[in-house]
Structures are given as structure tokens and as C-alpha cells.
C-alpha positions, -999 to 999 in steps of 0.1 A, spaced: -311 -596 83 -345 -581 90 -345 -572 127 -360 -545 148 -338 -526 174 -343 -531 210 -353 -492 216 -380 -495 187 -395 -527 200 -398 -511 238 -415 -482 221 -439 -503 201 -476 -491 203 -490 -525 199 -481 -562 203 -464 -578 171 -468 -615 161 -434 -618 142 -403 -599 157 -366 -604 156 -341 -589 179 -304 -594 179 -281 -586 208 -257 -597 235 -270 -617 266 -268 -596 297 -284 -620 322 -299 -656 318 -320 -671 345 -333 -708 341 -365 -718 359 -382 -750 358 -400 -748 324 -383 -720 306 -353 -695 307 -354 -658 311 -328 -643 290 -321 -605 287 -305 -589 256 -292 -557 247 -281 -545 213 -265 -511 222 -295 -490 208 -307 -480 245 -300 -485 280 -328 -509 286 -326 -547 278 -354 -569 264 -366 -599 282 -370 -631 261 -390 -661 274 -375 -694 258 -397 -722 269 -382 -755 277 -385 -784 252 -388 -762 223 -364 -759 195 -357 -723 203 -344 -736 238 -325 -764 222 -308 -737 202 -302 -715 229 -278 -742 245 -255 -730 269 -255 -694 257 -249 -671 287 -236 -636 297 -217 -622 267 -231 -645 238 -244 -629 208 -277 -642 195 -308 -637 175 -344 -643 190 -375 -642 169 -409 -648 182 -440 -626 195 -439 -593 212 -463 -595 239 -474 -574 272 -449 -581 301 -467 -589 332 -433 -577 351 -430 -545 364 -406 -518 346 -410 -531 312 -439 -528 289 -430 -555 263 -412 -590 264 -407 -616 234 -421 -650 236 -393 -670 218 -402 -692 188 -364 -693 174 -331 -686 186 -300 -683 166 -266 -683 186 -241 -663 166 -211 -665 192 -206 -680 225 -187 -663 255 -166 -685 276 -181 -678 312 -147 -686 328 -127 -662 308 -155 -635 296 -145 -606 318 -177 -586 320 -199 -603 345 -230 -593 363 -212 -571 388 -200 -535 390 -163 -529 375 -139 -503 383 -134 -476 357 -94 -486 357 -103 -525 351 -127 -515 322 -100 -492 307 -78 -524 303 -105 -541 283 -116 -510 263 -125 -531 235 -154 -546 256 -164 -519 278 -192 -505 253 -210 -534 263 -217 -524 299 -243 -498 310 -220 -470 317 -199 -470 289 -229 -478 265 -247 -447 279 -216 -425 276 -209 -433 240 -246 -429 229 -244 -394 246 -212 -386 227 -233 -396 194 -261 -373 202 -240 -345 214 -222 -346 182 -254 -347 162 -263 -317 180 -231 -298 171 -238 -303 136 -274 -294 139 -266 -262 156 -242 -251 131 -263 -263 102 -291 -241 116 -269 -209 117 -256 -217 81 -220 -225 91 -202 -246 66 -186 -278 80 -151 -279 65 -122 -301 70 -88 -288 79 -55 -307 77 -44 -332 102 -8 -328 88 7 -294 94 39 -276 93 29 -248 118 25 -248 154 -8 -228 161 -6 -228 196 30 -220 199 36 -246 227 58 -270 209 42 -302 221 34 -315 188 38 -352 175 63 -355 146 53 -372 114 84 -385 94 93 -410 66 131 -406 78 148 -435 92 153 -436 131 181 -411 139 182 -394 104 179 -355 110 182 -341 75 143 -329 69 152 -322 34 149 -359 25 117 -361 46 84 -367 27 75 -330 27 109 -318 27 105 -298 60 93 -309 95 56 -321 99 35 -326 127 0 -337 137 -22 -305 142 -32 -292 175 -58 -270 160 -74 -265 126 -78 -227 136 -54 -213 110 -68 -229 81 -103 -224 93 -97 -187 93 -88 -189 55 -120 -207 49 -139 -182 69 -126 -154 49 -143 -169 19 -172 -188 29 -181 -165 59 -189 -190 86 -171 -225 91 -166 -249 117 -144 -280 122 -151 -310 142 -123 -334 144 -94 -349 161 -63 -329 174 -31 -340 190 -8 -327 219 23 -345 227 19 -331 265 31 -356 288 5 -353 310 -13 -378 331 -41 -356 345 -78 -368 343 -84 -337 319 -57 -342 293 -53 -369 265 -30 -371 233 -58 -373 209 -89 -354 215 -118 -339 195 -121 -300 189 -149 -280 175 -137 -250 162 -160 -224 146 -145 -194 128 -168 -162 117 -161 -134 95 -175 -98 103 -177 -109 138 -163 -95 171 -156 -108 208 -193 -102 218 -207 -121 188 -182 -151 198 -194 -152 234 -230 -153 223 -220 -182 199 -201 -202 228 -230 -198 253 -256 -207 225 -237 -239 212 -234 -251 247 -269 -247 256 -282 -264 226 -261 -295 233 -271 -296 267 -307 -291 259 -305 -318 232 -288 -344 253 -313 -340 283 -342 -344 258 -329 -372 237 -305 -392 263 -330 -391 293 -326 -426 304 -286 -427 298 -282 -391 316 -302 -406 348 -280 -436 348 -249 -412 354 -274 -391 376 -280 -422 399 -246 -440 399 -221 -417 389 -226 -379 400 -255 -374 423 -271 -340 414 -261 -342 379 -295 -336 364 -303 -306 387 -268 -292 379 -275 -293 340 -309 -278 345 -297 -252 367 -274 -242 340 -299 -237 317 -323 -216 338 -300 -185 337 -277 -168 314 -239 -172 317 -222 -148 337 -196 -126 320 -168 -110 337 -134 -93 324 -102 -109 334 -90 -82 359 -122 -84 378 -120 -124 379 -86 -117 394 -100 -95 420 -128 -121 430 -101 -147 434 -78 -124 454 -107 -113 478 -119 -151 482 -112 -167 512 -97 -197 494 -61 -210 498 -51 -217 462 -22 -238 454 -12 -213 428 -12 -177 440 -33 -153 422 -18 -119 407 -27 -99 375 -12 -115 347 -12 -150 358 -29 -177 336 -59 -191 353 -54 -227 368 -81 -252 371 -87 -244 409 -93 -208 399 -116 -218 372 -137 -241 391 -138 -216 421 -154 -189 397 -178 -214 381 -187 -235 412 -186 -213 442 -187 -176 431 -211 -174 400 -224 -211 406 -230 -213 368 -207 -211 335 -188 -179 333 -171 -163 305 -138 -145 312 -128 -120 287 -102 -95 279 -67 -112 291 -33 -99 296 -15 -103 260 16 -118 277 -3 -152 284 -23 -155 250 -13 -164 216 -1 -142 187 -32 -140 168 -55 -127 194 -65 -90 186 -48 -63 208 -72 -41 227 -72 -3 228 -52 -5 263 -23 -21 245 -22 -46 274 -49 -69 270 -66 -90 239 -101 -96 231 -96 -132 243 -125 -153 261 -126 -185 281 -157 -203 292 -156 -219 324 -179 -245 336 -185 -263 370 -166 -294 378 -144 -289 347 -129 -258 345 -122 -243 311 -145 -255 281 -141 -229 256 -109 -209 245 -112 -183 219 -106 -147 205 -114 -120 181 -84 -126 158 -59 -96 150 -70 -85 114 -42 -58 112 -13 -68 95 13 -45 109 1 -54 145 0 -92 135 35 -92 124 49 -73 153 31 -98 176 46 -126 156 82 -112 159 75 -102 197 69 -138 206 104 -149 188 86 -164 158 93 -155 119 65 -138 100 77 -155 69 65 -189 84 32 -175 84 32 -157 49 -1 -174 37 -17 -165 71 -7 -128 66 -21 -127 31 -56 -130 48 -46 -97 65 -34 -82 31 -62 -91 8 -95 -82 20 -89 -81 58 -121 -82 81 -127 -85 118 -132 -122 125 -134 -144 156 -133 -181 166 -131 -204 195 -121 -241 204 -144 -263 223 -130 -295 236 -156 -322 229 -144 -345 255 -146 -318 282 -182 -312 271 -189 -348 276 -175 -348 310 -199 -320 318 -228 -338 304 -222 -372 319 -203 -361 355 -174 -385 344 -144 -370 359 -119 -385 337 -113 -379 301 -102 -413 294 -137 -425 299 -156 -404 276 -135 -414 246 -137 -451 233 -100 -455 229 -79 -430 250 -47 -420 238 -24 -410 268 13 -413 278 23 -450 275 -13 -461 262 -17 -473 227 -32 -505 234 -62 -507 210 
């Protein structure tokens, strides 16, 4: 089918005698001699207004098609006398592909609550808000790939099925072919316990110590029974790993990536971001531009704790050296104290994972978290421990078995180098870009406790 996308028709430089648009009816208004039909095809936020004259074959073909119906309109692209739109289509022909019963079609011309739209996630991409959110998601993903391609990172694909627990938290989904109740994993598909991955980091490290610079961008899974607005059971992670790199290199990479994606979305999704600025999060545009006007702050963990202790805030979780920062602490640092994104680094080893490089003080590790306004933690990463003996000792210290990580330890036996990497939660980045406050609304089909409907 030869058709023109609405975004291209709206940006046309001159009128056209012959054009075909396809889309879904957003509104229909019947006048005495013609009908106004606005259609949207998902390519942009704006609709195209089509004029269908009464008494024509096009009007007869339009029939009772109303909000939600899918159709094609062919005709002339002409200058629009109305305000706010440069072009409109004078219809010569209409083809209706599918009607939507006005009594049962749930998306009528009114604002719907997010809770209602989550219950019809299969249809919510047709609304202005979610169409805009998912276009921003698409452009942000493109920006991620462009960024790493420009820095000569190889895009790699790490396993979704894994036998290791990278985070050490144990909150993983089990994958099995065993019958319910059967516990002997010797008869399972892999002859050992298998889970959905929470991170591709360990495998990405192996690839980085051969390819030099790599990144993963794909789904990860965590069986955390949490119903907070920031957690989902299935989410997408961006995980770069760099050989011959240290913590300073990593902080530069995290800030540069975040800035690149923000700049790309602001320049390529202007109308969509403005929608969120107008109707979802007043001040979003100014906040995003403000983040880009100055460098991100950087502060050691110990200093961050002093800042929190000296603040007048009454935190629900008391602050002392050695505690893991909670969302309220992270947001205070980013929103109130620094009023911009801040990277906190050199965390106590007791609250970080076994693979993070031990600093010379023997008390902290070369870890970093990037904290951003309204969200809290966006990025978490570290310089990896490249020294075999120290890595083995750390694994034992945390009650794990070095033999379970034999191949990971081999990377330290054979040509070990300083290397570093982080994980960036893609959905949290999208929450930052849109002002959406619930992770369920930046992923098309959210997976949360008790929610597997679509």
C-alpha cells in the first residue's frame, strides 16, 4: 500500500494533488455539507484533518466510521485555513478497514486515568500521552546506539538464561522443565538451576576483555515482590564495559551518555516532550535544559553522608556512614543540595557487590552511582576488581564459592587489565525524560507482581 506518513505530510513543503494517508479516527464532526475527520497514524503527536464532502463516494464509504475506526483517506493535500495546522486533506476516496463500536470502544475523546489505561495496555498506544511516551522511548533507544557506535563500542548480546546471580540478591526467576514439585535439578534441561538474568555484566566483561569496548541493551528480570512506582519485574538495561578504564573514565562515560540521550530527545521529540511539560510535569522542559547547562556534580560517599547528616531534613531512614542510600537521600542530594545530577563514588565495601575494585583504604570500593532529580539512582557501576587474589577473597567473604565463578576468575588469570562498567535503567531514564512518575507507564506492557495480562 502506497501511503504517506502523517508526520511527512504535515512537514510537506508544497501542496500535493494525490496523497494517501492511513490511520485511526481521533474525532469526527459532521457539518451540513461535509464531515471533519481527524486521523492519527502514530508517527507524530499531531492529527491530520480530512474534509469529506457530503454526497461524494468518499462520504458514502466513510459511512458510520467514528472514533477508533481504522481507515485510509486519499485526496489532495491543500493549505488549511484553520489555525494550528498548515495542511489538510480534501478527500476523494475513503477505505474503512475496521470499525470501532462507539458503545464499547474505551478510548473516547476525554482524559483517562493512568490506572484505567494500564487495564487496556493493548490500546493505550493510541492515546496522545502514551503515543508520545513510546515515541520518546524509541528515539532514546536510537540515541543510545548512536552514542556507543560513535565511541566504537561493540553491541553484544549476553545470555537471558543464566546459572549465576550477578547481583547476589537471590531475587531471580527460575526457569525449569521439571514437573511441579520435582526438586532434583539433575534431570532438568541444564542439569543445574537456571534463572532469568538480572544483568549481563559478567558476560559483558568477558567480551570487553577481547573486544575492548562493548555494551548490552536488552531485557533483564528481577523477582522482587515490590509494588513501588520505580520497580518492575522485567526492565531494560544498558550495560557498557570498557577494558583499560578506571572509575574516572566510567563517570565521564555515564555523564556523556545521559547528556547525549537528553539532547537527542529534546531535539527529535520536541512536540512529545512539550506534551509532558504541559499536561504531566509542569517545568519538565526547563528542568531538562537546566541539567544540560552545567556539569554533573561529583562527591565521595563519605562527603555525601556528611551533607545528609548536616541537612535539616527528617529522613524516614536515618543516615549514618555505612548505610546504603535510600531514594529519599538520593533525591535530596540531586534535587535540593546540588540541584542537578550528582555522581556519588567510593562506597563502603560492605554495601557493594563482590566484583567491585577494593580501594587502597581497604574500606571502600571504586563504585559510582549517578543520582538524578525526581528519580534517584539512574546509573550504578564500578571499576571491576582485576586482581585475582582479592577477587577470590571477596567472593569467599560474601559466602559464595569461587569455583562457581571459575570462568569469571579466568579473566583475571589470563591477561587481566583494569576495566570498568555500569548499568543504566532504561525505564528510569525515560521517567526522567518524560516526567512520568510510574515505571509502568514508560514500558508498553509492564510486568509487575500479579500483572501478566498482556
